[in-house]
N, C-alpha and C positions, 0 to 999 in steps of 0.2 A: 854495757852500752854507756857511752860518754854523754852525760847530761850537762848542759850549761845552766847551772842553778841560778847564776846571777841574771842571765837573760830571762829565764822563766819568771823569776821574781820581778824583774823590770816590766815584763809583759803583763803580769798579773796586776801590778801596781797601776800601769797605764789603763788597763781595763776598768778597774774600780774607779779610777779618777774620772774616766769618761762617763761611766754609768752615773756617778754622783753629779757630774755637770749636767748631763741630759735630764736627770730627775729634777734638778733645780730649775732648769729652763722650762720643763713641762708643767711643774706644779707651783713653783715659786716665782715664775716669770723673771728668771735671772737674765742678765744681759748676755747677748751672744753676738759674735762677729757676723755681719751680714755681707753677702756677696753683692757686687754691683749689678745694676739692672741688665746690662749686656750679658753678664755671666748667667743670670737667672733666665734670660730669654733663650740662651743656648741650651740650658738644662731642659727647659720646657720643649724646645724643638726636638731634642734627643728623645725625650719621653714619647712625644707624639710620633716620631719616626719609628721607634721600636714598636709601639702599639699598632700602628697602621700597617707596618711591614709584616708583622706576624699575622694580622688578619688577611692581608693580601696573599701571603704565602699559603695560608690555610684554604682560602677561597679558590686559588688556582689549582691546588692539589685536589680539591673536591670537584672542580670542573673537569679535570683530566681523568679522575677516577672517583665517580660518585659513590661507589660501594665502600663504606667505611671499614668493613672487615678486610677487604682486599688491600685497601690503602694502608692499614696498620700492619698487615703481613709484609707488604713491600718495604715499609719503614724498618720493620724488625730485621729482615734479611739484609737491608742496606747498612744498618747500624752494626750488625755483627759480621759484615762483609762475607756473607754466605751466598752460595749459589743454589738454585733450585734444580740441580741435576739436569739442566737443559730443558726442563719442562716450561713451555710457553703457554700462559693462560690466554684463552680466547677472550677477546672483548665482546661486547654485546652484539655488535654488527656481525662479527665472525660467527657467533653462536646462532644468530638469525640465519646466516647463510647456510650453516650446517643443517639446521632444521629444514630449510626450504629444499636443499639438495636431496636430503633423505626422502622428503615427501614427493619431490619431482620424480625421483627414481622409482618410487613405489607406484605412482600413477602412470609412469611410462612417458618416454619422449614422444610417443606417437599421439598422445592426447594433448589438446590445446592447454588444459590446465597444467599437466605435467611439464610441458615445454615452457610455459610462462614461469612456473616455479623455478626451473633450472636457470632461466635467463636472469630472473631477479636475484637468485642466489649468487650468481657470478658478480653482479654489480654490488651486492651487499658485502661480498668478500673483498672486493676492491676498495669499498668505502672503509671497511675494517682495517685494511692495510694502511690507507691514507690517515685514518685516525691514529694508528700506531706510530706513524711517522710524525704526526703532530705532537703526540705525547713525548716522543723521544727528543724532538727539537726543543720543546718547551722545558723539558727537564734539564737539558744541557745548557741552554742559553738564558733561561729565566729563573727556574727554581733553584738550581745549584748556586749561582752567584748570590741570590737573595739569602739563601740559607747560610752561605759562608759569611756574609755580612753579619747576620744575627749571631752566629756562633763564634765569630772572630772579633770584628771591630766593636760590635755592640757589647759583648761580654767584657772586653777590655775597658770600654768606657764606664760600664757599671762598676767594675772592680776599682778603677781609679777614683770614681766618685765616692765609694765607700772609704777609701784611704783619705780622700780630702776631708770627708766629714769627721773622720777620726782625728786628723790634724787640727781641724777647727775646734773640736771639743778639747783637745790638749791645750790649744792656745787660750781658749776661754777659761779653762780650769787654772792655767797659770796666771791669767789676769785676775781671776777671783782670789787666788792666794796672795797676789801682790796687794790687793785692796785690804786684805785682812792682816797683812804683816804688822807686827806690833813694835818691832825695834829695827835698828839700822842693819844689823846682820841678816835677819830674815828678809828684810826688804831688798838687800843687795842680791841675795840668792834668788829671790822671786823675780827681780828685774832681769837677771841673767837667764832664768828659765823662760821668761816672756820673749826675750830676744831670740833665743834658740827656737822656741815654738813658732814665733812669727816667721822666721826664715824658712822653716820646714813647711809651714802653711803656704807661704808665698810660692815656694818651689813647686809644691803639689798643685797649687792653683794654676800655674802656667802649664804644667803637664796635662792637667784635665782640660784646660781651655783649648789647647792645641788639638786634642782628640775630639772635642766637641765641635770645633770649627771644621774638622774633617768630615762632618756629617754632610756638608754640601757636596763633597766629592762622591759620597755614597749615593746622594740623590741623582747626581749626573750619571753614575754607573747604572742605577736602577732605571733611569730613563731609557738607556740603551736596551736593557732587558725587556722593558715594556714594548719598545719598538720591535724587537725581535719576536716577541710573543704575538703582536698584531700581524706581523708579516707571516708567521707560521699559520695563524688562523686564516688569514686571507688566502693563502695557498691551499689550505685544506678545503675551505668552503667553495673556492673556485673549482677545484677538482671535483668536489661532491656535486656541485651544480651541473657540471658537464656530464658526469656519469649518469645522473638522474635524467637529464634531458635526452641523452642517447637512449637510455632504457625506455623512457616514455614513448619516443618515436618508434622504437623497435616493437614494443608491445601494441601500440596503436596499429602498426602495419600487420601484426600477427592476428589481432582481433578482426581486422577487415578481411584478411585472407580466410579466416576460419568461419566466417558468417555463411553458413550453409543454406542455399535456397530451399532444400528439402525441409530444413528445420522451420524456416519461416512459413513454408507452405503448410506444414502441419498446424501451425498456430492459426492460420487464416481459415482453416476448415471449421 
């Protein structure tokens, strides 16, 4: 295996130089290059964006799938790109529908109770399907874009911020060596190092700044995701309201038809 020992030695030297500079800044209050206020505000906005976006993503996932065990299982299969052999897990509404259907069949369609159970079971099944459609739309139009932002753009920003901090430490370490230079030769070398470090720091600052300014575009994209989520919810709740209103009318009519005069007559005796 071909090792570049010169590069390894250079990287090790840079690491120790940064560690020394960071130690002096932390404990000896050494001078450090400060970023301008606009840059600092961009950094703060990026941190707030990442924090709130992660909380938003987690909250929407919990809303769509309240069961944490099921949620983790779905993430596991998604990460490994595995399929569950075509097995579709019933949601809570579909499980309720199954339980009501089995009970209704047990008591019989000829009984008022059995008939009502079967009718409610059909509606709960439709609600379950509507909820499944809501989850699918939210996953595609809201969760996926947000997750891509966190795993793509946000990770790139954090990576470049670390590089910028390393360049800043390199620059300040060079400035510190320049101050400590005792003769003309060492001073000339230190000045050259400062110029190189300053150029690298300025270049990395521009790269990081451009990425940070792109956060506004991410906000605009997530605004669209939010609108899509609200539209999906609106469609789901409108459909759910209509299904339940129809069921209520149907059950009210069934109860009126099933009111037996003989039953009430026995009560009056």
